[in-house]
C-alpha positions as CSV (number, residue, x, y, z in Angstrom):
1,M,28.7,-9.8,26.8
2,P,28.5,-9.5,22.9
3,K,28.7,-5.9,21.7
4,K,25.3,-4.6,20.5
5,I,25.2,-3.7,16.8
6,K,23.7,-0.4,15.9
7,R,20.8,-0.4,13.4
8,R,22.7,1.6,10.8
9,T,25.7,-0.7,11.1
10,F,23.4,-3.8,10.7
11,L,21.8,-2.4,7.6
12,K,25.2,-1.6,6.0
13,R,26.5,-5.1,6.8
14,T,23.4,-6.7,5.6
15,F,23.6,-5.0,2.2
16,G,27.3,-5.7,2.0
17,T,26.6,-9.4,2.5
18,F,23.9,-9.2,-0.2
19,L,26.5,-7.8,-2.7
20,T,29.1,-10.4,-1.7
21,V,26.7,-13.4,-1.9
22,L,25.5,-12.5,-5.4
23,G,28.8,-11.1,-6.6
24,L,27.0,-8.2,-8.2
25,G,29.9,-5.7,-8.3
26,S,29.4,-2.3,-9.8
27,G,26.9,-3.6,-12.4
28,G,24.6,-5.1,-9.8
29,Y,24.9,-2.0,-7.6
30,F,23.8,0.2,-10.6
31,Y,20.9,-2.1,-11.3
32,A,19.6,-2.2,-7.7
33,N,20.1,1.5,-7.2
34,R,19.1,3.0,-10.5
35,I,17.3,0.5,-12.8
36,E,14.9,-1.6,-10.7
37,P,13.6,1.3,-8.6
38,S,12.6,3.0,-11.8
39,L,10.7,0.0,-13.2
40,L,7.0,-0.4,-12.8
41,E,4.9,-3.6,-12.9
42,I,1.1,-3.3,-13.3
43,K,-0.5,-6.3,-11.6
44,R,-4.1,-7.2,-12.4
45,L,-6.4,-9.2,-10.2
46,E,-10.1,-9.9,-9.8
47,I,-12.0,-9.4,-6.6
48,R,-14.9,-11.8,-6.8
49,H,-17.5,-12.3,-4.1
50,S,-21.2,-13.2,-3.8
51,L,-21.8,-10.1,-1.7
52,I,-20.6,-7.7,-4.4
53,P,-23.7,-6.4,-6.1
54,P,-23.9,-7.1,-9.9
55,S,-24.0,-3.3,-10.4
56,F,-20.3,-3.2,-9.4
57,N,-19.3,-5.7,-12.1
58,G,-16.3,-4.2,-14.0
59,T,-15.6,-1.5,-11.4
60,K,-11.9,-0.9,-11.5
61,I,-9.7,-0.1,-8.5
62,V,-6.1,1.1,-8.7
63,Q,-4.0,0.7,-5.6
64,F,-0.7,2.5,-5.1
65,S,1.4,2.6,-2.0
66,D,4.6,3.6,-0.3
67,T,5.9,6.3,-2.6
68,H,8.3,7.6,0.1
69,L,8.7,10.9,-1.6
70,G,12.0,12.5,-0.7
71,F,14.1,9.3,-0.3
72,H,15.4,8.6,-3.7
73,Y,11.9,9.2,-5.2
74,N,11.3,12.7,-6.6
75,I,8.5,14.9,-7.8
76,N,9.2,14.2,-11.5
77,Q,8.8,10.5,-10.9
78,F,5.7,11.0,-8.9
79,E,4.1,13.1,-11.7
80,K,4.9,10.3,-14.2
81,L,3.3,7.8,-11.8
82,A,0.1,9.9,-11.6
83,K,-0.1,10.0,-15.4
84,K,0.2,6.2,-15.5
85,I,-2.6,5.8,-12.9
86,N,-4.9,8.1,-15.0
87,Q,-4.1,6.1,-18.1
88,L,-5.6,3.0,-16.3
89,E,-8.9,4.9,-16.1
90,P,-9.8,3.8,-12.5
91,D,-13.2,4.1,-11.0
92,L,-11.6,4.1,-7.5
93,I,-8.1,5.0,-6.3
94,F,-6.8,3.7,-3.0
95,F,-3.5,4.9,-1.5
96,T,-2.4,2.6,1.3
97,G,0.1,4.9,3.1
98,D,3.6,6.3,3.3
99,L,3.4,9.3,1.0
100,L,6.5,11.2,2.2
101,D,9.5,9.6,3.7
102,E,10.0,12.4,6.2
103,P,7.0,14.8,6.0
104,N,8.5,17.7,7.9
105,K,11.7,17.7,5.9
106,F,10.4,17.4,2.3
107,N,11.2,20.8,0.6
108,E,8.9,20.4,-2.4
109,I,5.7,19.8,-0.5
110,N,3.9,22.5,-2.4
111,K,4.2,20.4,-5.5
112,V,2.6,17.3,-4.1
113,A,-1.1,18.3,-3.8
114,P,-1.4,19.5,-7.4
115,I,-0.2,16.1,-8.7
116,L,-2.6,14.3,-6.4
117,Q,-5.4,16.6,-7.4
118,H,-5.0,15.5,-11.0
119,L,-5.6,11.9,-10.2
120,N,-8.9,11.0,-11.7
121,A,-11.3,8.4,-10.3
122,K,-15.0,8.3,-11.4
123,I,-16.3,7.1,-8.0
124,G,-13.7,8.5,-5.6
125,K,-10.2,8.6,-4.1
126,Y,-9.5,7.1,-0.6
127,C,-6.4,6.7,1.6
128,I,-5.1,5.7,5.0
129,Y,-2.1,6.5,7.2
130,G,1.2,4.6,7.0
131,N,3.9,4.8,9.6
132,H,5.9,7.4,7.7
133,D,2.8,9.6,7.4
134,H,2.8,9.9,11.2
135,G,6.6,10.1,11.6
136,G,8.4,13.5,11.5
137,Y,5.4,15.3,12.9
138,G,3.6,14.4,9.7
139,S,0.1,13.4,10.8
140,E,-1.5,16.8,10.0
141,I,0.7,17.4,7.0
142,Y,-0.5,14.2,5.5
143,R,-4.2,14.7,6.2
144,N,-4.1,18.3,4.9
145,L,-2.3,17.2,1.7
146,M,-4.7,14.3,1.0
147,E,-7.9,16.2,1.8
148,L,-6.7,19.2,-0.3
149,S,-6.3,16.7,-3.1
150,S,-9.9,15.3,-2.8
151,F,-8.9,12.1,-1.1
152,T,-11.1,10.9,1.8
153,V,-8.8,9.9,4.7
154,L,-10.2,6.9,6.5
155,L,-9.1,6.8,10.1
156,N,-10.7,3.9,12.0
157,E,-13.9,4.4,10.1
158,S,-16.0,3.1,7.2
159,L,-18.3,4.4,4.5
160,L,-20.6,2.9,1.8
161,I,-19.6,3.2,-1.8
162,K,-22.9,3.4,-3.6
163,Q,-24.0,2.9,-7.2
164,K,-26.9,4.8,-8.8
165,D,-29.3,1.9,-8.1
166,G,-28.6,2.2,-4.4
167,T,-26.6,-0.9,-4.0
168,S,-23.3,-0.6,-2.1
169,I,-20.1,-2.1,-0.7
170,S,-18.4,-1.2,2.5
171,L,-14.9,0.4,2.5
172,L,-13.1,0.5,5.8
173,G,-9.8,2.1,6.7
174,I,-7.7,1.9,9.9
175,D,-4.8,3.7,11.4
176,D,-1.2,2.5,11.0
177,R,-0.1,-0.3,13.3
178,M,3.4,1.0,14.1
179,L,2.9,4.6,15.0
180,G,-0.9,5.1,15.0
181,K,-3.8,3.7,16.9
182,P,-5.7,1.3,14.7
183,N,-9.2,0.2,15.9
184,L,-11.1,-2.3,13.9
185,E,-13.9,-2.5,16.3
186,T,-14.6,1.3,15.9
187,A,-14.2,1.0,12.1
188,M,-16.8,-1.8,12.0
189,K,-19.5,0.1,14.0
190,Q,-21.5,1.4,11.0
191,V,-20.9,-1.5,8.6
192,P,-24.0,-3.4,7.5
193,K,-23.7,-7.1,8.3
194,D,-24.7,-8.3,4.8
195,S,-22.3,-5.9,3.0
196,F,-19.2,-6.8,1.1
197,K,-16.3,-5.5,3.3
198,L,-13.0,-4.2,1.9
199,L,-10.4,-3.1,4.4
200,L,-7.5,-0.7,3.8
201,S,-4.6,-1.3,6.3
202,H,-1.1,-0.2,5.8
203,A,0.2,-3.1,7.8
204,P,-0.5,-6.5,6.2
205,D,-0.4,-8.6,9.4
206,V,-3.5,-6.9,10.6
207,A,-5.3,-9.5,8.4
208,D,-5.1,-12.1,11.2
209,E,-7.2,-9.8,13.4
210,A,-9.4,-8.6,10.5
211,L,-10.5,-12.2,9.8
212,N,-12.3,-12.2,13.2
213,Y,-14.4,-9.2,12.0
214,G,-15.8,-10.8,8.9
215,I,-13.6,-8.7,6.5
216,H,-13.7,-10.2,3.0
217,W,-10.7,-8.5,1.4
218,Q,-7.8,-6.4,2.7
219,L,-5.4,-4.3,0.7
220,S,-2.1,-3.4,2.3
221,G,1.4,-2.1,1.6
222,H,4.3,-1.4,4.0
223,S,6.6,-4.3,3.2
224,H,8.0,-3.1,-0.2
225,G,7.9,-6.8,-1.1
226,G,11.1,-7.2,0.9
227,Q,12.7,-4.4,-1.2
228,V,16.0,-6.4,-1.5
229,K,15.7,-10.2,-1.9
230,I,18.4,-12.8,-2.3
231,P,17.4,-15.9,-4.3
232,F,16.8,-18.9,-2.2
233,V,17.2,-16.8,0.9
234,G,14.4,-14.2,0.7
235,A,14.1,-10.6,1.9
236,L,16.9,-9.1,3.9
237,V,14.7,-6.6,5.8
238,I,11.0,-7.0,6.4
239,P,9.4,-4.4,8.6
240,P,7.3,-5.2,11.7
241,F,3.7,-6.1,11.0
242,A,4.6,-7.4,7.5
243,Q,6.4,-10.5,8.8
244,N,3.6,-13.0,8.1
245,Y,2.4,-11.6,4.7
246,P,5.3,-9.7,2.9
247,E,4.1,-9.7,-0.7
248,G,1.3,-10.8,-3.0
249,L,-2.0,-12.6,-2.6
250,Y,-3.0,-14.7,0.4
251,T,-6.1,-16.5,1.5
252,I,-6.5,-16.5,5.3
253,G,-8.8,-18.8,7.2
254,Q,-11.0,-21.7,6.0
255,D,-14.6,-20.8,6.9
256,N,-15.4,-17.4,5.5
257,P,-11.8,-16.7,4.5
258,L,-10.2,-13.3,4.1
259,S,-8.3,-12.5,0.9
260,L,-5.3,-10.2,1.5
261,Y,-3.2,-8.5,-1.2
262,V,0.1,-6.9,-0.2
263,N,1.3,-4.3,-2.8
264,R,5.1,-3.9,-3.1
265,G,4.9,-0.1,-3.2
266,I,6.6,2.5,-5.4
267,G,9.6,4.0,-3.6
268,T,12.3,2.8,-1.3
269,T,13.2,3.4,2.4
270,R,16.2,2.7,4.7
271,L,18.3,1.6,1.7
272,P,18.1,3.2,-1.8
273,F,17.9,-0.1,-3.5
274,R,15.4,-2.6,-4.9
275,F,16.3,-6.1,-6.1
276,L,13.8,-8.7,-7.1
277,A,11.1,-6.4,-5.8
278,V,9.9,-4.3,-8.7
279,P,7.7,-1.3,-7.9
280,E,4.0,-2.0,-8.4
281,L,0.6,-0.6,-9.3
282,T,-2.2,-3.0,-8.6
283,V,-5.4,-3.0,-10.7
284,F,-8.4,-4.8,-9.2
285,T,-11.7,-5.5,-11.0
286,L,-14.8,-6.1,-8.9
287,T,-17.0,-9.0,-9.9
288,S,-20.1,-10.5,-8.3
289,S,-19.8,-14.3,-8.1
290,E,-23.6,-14.4,-8.8
291,T,-22.8,-13.4,-12.4
292,N,-22.6,-16.2,-14.9
């Protein structure tokens, strides 16, 4: 019987293979460990749909995800990220999970809420759970941090985001697929049928299920865009529930399709490297397709 390879051994061998294949040597190691993780791409997309009321035209959403504070991503970097988000002048801020890598072991947790509190969004700040937010006995730590920072935590629930004229869109958020108990049916209970529906789900692959509930757009994270990718081969490690949709924009289904965007996240996990998977902030602008 073949000897079973431990997970840590597998990861070490995988990254060793990565270095060998590319012939990166010390320069490549330095780039993947120090340079690329500190870069930041700002990706801009339009969310256009006929059910978005014209009153939402130009509404700006900033999505950030997977900071993994404590694992090669520190408070100083997080503070700089918050300043960058504020410079984008968002109307809405969405955080799609994995704030702290190990919530019960992070020794600067008292510095996190003040940074999150200073994030400015004209309409509101919303978030969901990722798998690391539940791990390490972190569920209550995460909720307390986010609520203290004026984020609304969406846990298998929905709400209406309203404009002054009374028009609205529906925002839904579900629990993490790996360590939580996501329930789309529960989240949909109060959603008006004729409303534009935007879902926050840490796990991208939930989109295959969300399509059956009439969700129009889904924003996710979790995958880190593969985190370490070999040209012509692809990502070395893609986590469960990000296998189908690891990065970028997808259109799922033909009749009444769902649009999914998978953010590459900010920090790293498992391995302290990024290669061909630059950290990302995503800026979405809402537009009614009824507008000429």
